[in-house]
Wavefront OBJ file of the C-alpha trace (Angstrom):
o trace
v -86.620 -21.396 -129.922
v -86.631 -19.734 -126.602
v -84.144 -16.995 -125.498
v -82.670 -18.147 -122.570
v -79.595 -15.959 -122.625
v -81.821 -12.809 -121.999
v -79.919 -11.091 -124.877
v -82.119 -8.256 -126.752
v -83.380 -9.146 -130.223
v -81.720 -7.876 -133.293
v -83.315 -6.996 -136.488
v -82.201 -9.122 -139.787
v -79.350 -6.405 -140.756
v -77.698 -6.453 -137.427
v -77.895 -10.404 -137.422
v -76.284 -10.601 -140.824
v -73.681 -7.812 -140.113
v -73.029 -8.726 -136.312
v -70.055 -11.046 -137.100
v -67.886 -8.467 -139.131
v -66.308 -6.910 -135.891
v -67.377 -3.526 -136.437
v -65.551 -3.324 -139.884
v -66.602 -0.157 -141.848
v -68.354 -1.946 -144.657
v -70.563 -3.447 -142.022
v -71.745 0.326 -141.128
v -72.286 0.794 -144.989
v -74.271 -2.165 -145.664
v -76.681 -1.287 -142.886
v -78.012 2.024 -144.408
v -79.038 0.488 -147.059
v -82.703 -0.437 -147.555
v -83.233 -3.854 -146.590
v -86.472 -4.137 -148.736
v -85.621 -5.892 -152.051
v -87.681 -6.586 -155.015
v -87.367 -10.298 -156.325
v -88.516 -11.736 -159.432
v -91.544 -14.141 -158.706
v -91.293 -17.686 -160.913
v -94.450 -17.698 -163.007
v -95.249 -20.276 -165.906
v -96.050 -18.731 -169.253
v -96.913 -20.850 -172.547
v -95.672 -19.769 -175.738
v -96.292 -21.270 -179.508
v -93.163 -22.429 -180.953
v -93.264 -19.385 -182.984
v -93.215 -16.788 -179.975
v -90.228 -18.948 -178.865
v -88.208 -19.001 -182.150
v -88.784 -15.087 -182.054
v -87.673 -14.768 -178.366
v -84.503 -17.148 -179.110
v -83.834 -14.787 -182.410
v -84.009 -11.577 -180.164
v -81.646 -13.297 -177.520
v -79.325 -14.172 -180.234
v -79.103 -10.893 -181.567
v -78.398 -9.525 -178.111
v -75.595 -11.845 -177.613
v -73.800 -11.325 -180.930
v -73.879 -7.569 -180.488
v -71.860 -8.339 -177.297
v -74.357 -6.527 -175.024
v -73.994 -9.196 -172.395
v -76.087 -12.512 -171.170
v -79.613 -12.206 -172.059
v -82.467 -14.789 -171.336
v -86.208 -15.265 -171.938
v -87.220 -13.478 -168.856
v -85.370 -10.449 -169.745
v -87.007 -10.395 -173.103
v -90.550 -11.018 -171.560
v -89.848 -8.023 -169.083
v -88.527 -5.828 -171.737
v -91.860 -6.360 -173.753
v -94.005 -5.729 -170.839
v -92.230 -2.206 -170.114
v -92.521 -1.482 -174.150
v -96.235 -2.213 -173.621
v -96.538 0.270 -170.845
v -95.624 3.015 -173.354
v -98.407 2.286 -175.614
v -102.249 3.237 -175.153
v -104.751 1.113 -174.014
v -106.385 0.662 -177.364
v -103.061 -0.107 -178.941
v -102.417 -2.793 -176.060
v -106.052 -4.032 -176.772
v -105.291 -4.360 -180.893
v -101.942 -6.389 -179.718
v -103.473 -8.794 -177.696
v -106.518 -9.311 -179.763
v -104.080 -9.733 -182.597
v -102.004 -12.295 -180.488
v -105.074 -14.244 -179.620
v -105.954 -14.878 -183.365
v -102.927 -16.856 -184.039
l 1 2 3 4 5 6 7 8 9 10 11 12 13 14 15 16 17 18 19 20 21 22 23 24 25 26 27 28 29 30 31 32 33 34 35 36 37 38 39 40 41 42 43 44 45 46 47 48 49 50 51 52 53 54 55 56 57 58 59 60 61 62 63 64 65 66 67 68 69 70 71 72 73 74 75 76 77 78 79 80 81 82 83 84 85 86 87 88 89 90 91 92 93 94 95 96 97 98 99 100
């Protein structure tokens, strides 16, 4: 839409915080980085045995009282754990998983 009022354009943070009437929290929030990493939705297929294992991990976390956990959290944790292994060990795990 055309800017007929001839007002200068603002960045996203200025637009979002523009209606705060110069409150202190508006200044603090504009100093934050505007780049936010968001999770991307993907589709993954699991065998029934894998789903049972994931659900057992979720149940164990809930019983221990550490808070709410979902399947995405378990998969993210698994990927992080794989990063600690060597490439040979990762290849071995992948080969073993494919044989099932």
